[in-house]
N, C-alpha and C positions, 0 to 999 in steps of 0.2 A: 924670228922663231916664236916669240911670245904671241905675236899677232896671229900666227898660223895656228898655234895651239888653241887660242881663244876662239878662232873661227871654227876649228874642228869641234870644239865643245858646243858652240852654238848650233852647228849642224846637227850634232847628236840630239840636242834639246828640240830643235825644230823637227827632226825626223820622229822623235818620240811623240811630239804633239800631233803631227800629221797621222801618225799611226793610231793614236787615241781617237782622233776625229774620224778616222776610217773604220773604227771598231763598230760593228753592227750593234752590239749591246749598248754602247754609249749612245748611239742615235736613238735606239729604242727607248732607253730610260728618259732621255730628253724629251722625246715625242710624247711619252706617257705623262710626264710631269706637266709639260706645257699644255697638252690637250686636256688634262684633268683640271688644271687651273682655269682654262678658258670655259670649259663646261660648267664648273662651279660658279664662275662669275655670271655666265649666261643664265643658269638656273635661278640665281638670286634675282637678277634683273627681270627675268620672265615672270617670276612670282610676283614681283612688285607691280608689273604692268597688268597682269591678269587680275590681281586682287583689287578690282576697281572700287570695292567697298571696304572700309576699314574693318579689320577683324573685330568682331564683337560677339558677345554671348547672345545666342538666339533663343527666344522663348517660343518653343513650338507647341505650347499648350493649346489644343483645339485649333491649331493652324498648320497648314501643309507648307513646309519650307522646301522648295525645289532647288537643289544644287545642280548647276550645269555650266557649260562653257559660255564665254562671252558671245554676244551677238556679233555675227560677221558684218562686213561693210555693205553687202549688196541688197539688204532688205530681208532675205530669208532669216527666219528666227534662229536657225542653228545649222551648222555644218555636220552635226552629229544626227544620224537618223533616229537614234534612240532618245536623245534629248527632245527632238521635235515630236516624236511619238508620244512621250509622256506628257509634255505640255499640251499637245492637242487633245489627248485623252482627258486631261483635267478640264479643259474647256468644253469638250463634248458632254461632260457630266455636270457642268456648271458648278464646279468645286472651286471656291476661292483659294488662292495659293500665293505665296510670296517667293519671287525669284531671288536667288542668291548667286551672283556670277563671281564666285571667289576662285574658281579653277581648282578647288580642292577635291581630290578624289575621295571616295568612300574608304572605310577601313579594308574593304576587299579590293580596293584599286579600281572601282568602277565609276562610271559617269553615264547617266545622271543618277542621283540618289535623293531620297527625301528624308525629312524628319517630321514626325507627327507625335505629339504628346511625349516628347523626349525619347521616342523610339526611332532608330535609324534603319532604313531599308534601301538596298541597292539592287540593281538588276531589274530591267523594265518588267519582266514577267512577275517577279516577286513583288514589285511595287503595286501592280494591278491587283494581285491576289490579296495583298495587305489591305488596300483601300476597300476592296469588296467586302472583306471580313470586318474591318473596323467601322466602316461608314454605311454598309448595307447597299452599296451601289452596284449596278451590274448592267453593262451595255449589251450583254448577250442573253438577257432574260427572255427575249422573244424568239431565240433560236431553238430548234429541235436538237435532240442529242446527236443526230447525224450531221446537222449543220455545224454544231460545236466541234465535232470531230474534223470536219473538212476545214473549219476555220483554224484549228490548231495545226493541221498538216501544212496549210498555206503559210501560216506564220513562220513555221520552221523553215520552209523553203526560202522565205524572204530574209529572215534574220540570220540563217546559218549558211546560205548559199549566195543569194542575190546581193546581200550586203557586201560580201568580199569583192565582188566584181565591180560594184559601184565605188568602193574604197580604193580599189586598184586604179580606176579611172581618175578619181580625185587626187590621190596622194602619191601615185607612182607615174602614171602616164601623162597627167596634166598638172603635176605638182606646182609648176611655175604660175599657172593661172589661179590655182587654189590659194597659193601663198598670198596673192593680191587681196583676197577676201578677208584675211585675218585682220581683226581690229586691234591695232597697236599704235601707240603714239610715243613720241620722244625721240631723242637724238639717235638712239640705237634701234629704233623700231624696224628698219629694214633688215638689219643684221639678225635681229631676234626672230623676225618672220621667216627669214631664209633658214635659220637654224632650226626652228620649231617645225616647219613644214618638211624639211629633209629628214629630221629625226623621226618624225611621224611616218614619213614614207618608208624609212628603213624598218620601222616596227611593223608596218603593214606587210611589207615584203616577207619579213621573218615569220609573222604569224600566219600569213597565207601559205607559206611553205609547210609549216607545221600542220595546218589544216589539210593540205593536200592540193588544193586548187592552185596554189602558187607554183606548183611544179610543171604547170602547163605553159605553153607559149602565149604571147599576147593575143594572137588571133583566136586561140582555143578558149582563153578566158572570156573574150568578148562573145564567142559563140554560145558559151554557157549563159552569159548574161542575157543574150537575146532570147534564148529558150525560156528563161524564167520570165522575162517581160511578156513574151507572147502567151505564155501560160496564164499570166495575170490578166491580159487583155481578153483572152477567151473566157476566163471565168467571170469577168465583169460584164462582158457583152454589152447590152443596152441598158443594164440596170443602173440605178442611181448610186447604189452602194454595193459592196462585194457580196453581201449575203441577202440582198433584196432591196426592199424600199425603206427598211429600217437600218439605222447605223449599228455597228458592232465594234468591238475592240480591234478587229482585223482591219477596219478602215483607218484607224489611227496608225497601225503598224505599217501598212502599205504606203500611206501618205508620207510618213516620216522618211521612207526610203526613196520613193519615186520623186519627191520634192527635190532631192539632190540632183537627179537627172534632169528635172524640169527647169531648175532655176540656178544651178551652180556650175554647169558643165557646157558652156556655149560651144556649139560646133562639133561636139563629140558624138560618138556612136549612140550612146543612150539618149542624148537630146534629139538626135535625128529620128530615132525610133518613136519616142513618146510624142513628139510634136508632128510626126509625119504619119507613118503607117498605122501606128498604135494610138490614134488620136483619142480614142475613148478613155485611155489612161490619163491623157492631158486634161480631158473634160472632167474626169473624177477629181484630179488634183486641184483644178480651178474651183470646182464645186466646194471642196473642203476648205480651200483658202478663203473663199468669200463667206462661208458660213461661220467659220471659227477664228478667222484672222482678219477682221475687217480693217484693221490699221495697217495691214501689210499690202501695200499698193504695188501693182505691177502695170506695165504698159501692155496694150493689146498685142504689140509685136512679140512679146515674150510668150505668147500662147501658141505659136506655131513656128515651124522651122522652114525658112525660105532658101536655105543653102548658103546664106551669107552670115558667117559667124560674127562679123562686126555688128550687124544689126541685132543679132540675138543676144549680144553682151551688154546692151545699154543698161545702165544702172538705174533702177527705180528709186523712188523717193525713200529716204532713210526710214527704217522701222522705228515706230514709236515704242519706247520701252515702258510698257504697262507693268510695273513691278508687281502690283497687286491687281489681280484680274478676276472678274466674275461676270459670266454672262447672265443676262436677266431673262432670256427666253427659255422655253422648255425644249424637251427633245422631240416634240411633235413636228413631223415633217411638214405639216400643213402650216405655212407661215403667213397665210392671209390674215390681215388684221392685227398681227402681232408686231410688225416691223416698227410701228410708231412708238412702241414702248421700249425699244432698244436704245440704250444710252449712247452706243457707238455710232448710230446712224445719223451723223451730222453731215449736212451738205458740204461738199467741197467748195472752197471759194472760187475755184476756176470753172466750176460746172454746176448745173442744176441736178446732177446725179450725186447720190451718196457713194462713199468709198465701198460700201457693202454691196450694193446692187449694180455696180457698174465697174467695168474694166478699163474705162477710158477716162482720161483727165480733161477732155473737152467735150462739148455738147455737139460737135460737128456731125452732120448726117452721114458723111463718108465713114467716119470711125464707127458709128453705131451700125451701119450696114455691114461693115467689114466684120464686126464682132458677131452679128447675127449669121453671117455666112459661114464663119469657121467654127463657131461655138453655138450651134442651134438649139442645144438641149441642156442648158446650164441652170435650170431652175433649182433652187436650194430648199 
């Protein structure tokens, strides 16, 4: 009898435990606590990995400090169109700057952002306005009022519309490939890359839905992307730059966005378009890369799409990290006689070509002929 009573008591306890385990609220609380702890640990480790420079007090007196995300693995300077836009803009103006890859967002939660004379400015448009006012620089000084209006309209199309379609392709439709480009090291690097890329993908989905473009289907999003890219191709035409023979701020904006399609999305719809039917956009991107990013080396195969995603995804040589950068040439598009003065024009050890004026790593006649066939008008 005693044994039976004890057994019945145990049965009641066991049943109570199972009932508690089956309680939905119990599971929710456990999930929230566990998930919160994991996210907190991941956030701490992620911060430690992204902060590749020790935190220190920066002296921004008469110096431009550019805060941005870390360089990705494949050679492109940034997976952020806006970070690439601003850094290219600084190079176009020959403004010395100091990169700071701390992963720290601005007080407004934006990236990139700059510090200059102890003033902080975020948002690419406000950064440009700030530098124009403080330093008296202006890439649009040769534009007419009508051209400035067209430039602003196209900028808004690129940054407020095309941007979301490219972000969708990067962080939602091809998130696994984008994840591989993140530069992280350490025993938990793969886990952190997976976590960061999928968290970013979730944020992109949510913000796209709030924007409105995320309420459409995948095919509809790509249709909108193609319309924007065709508009840019039509506007560019056979010109060297979007507003004519002279560079403008619009060129930095468009380059920052199209470079993502050109070099980070192998085998995707945007890459097929830009390296195929809309080849003038690829020529523009390559022109900008060679003129302002001579240390960013790409293979000739990366300049066109042949239908084989494997050949399009070959990783170029690693990007050299020029923390402090200043171009020594002027904004004159006539480059004859000035190339010998550029410090970055050092011959490649594998070739008699410099990294600035050649897209090939060898001096073979076949490679040179191929480059001339697919990129016939890439004078910078």
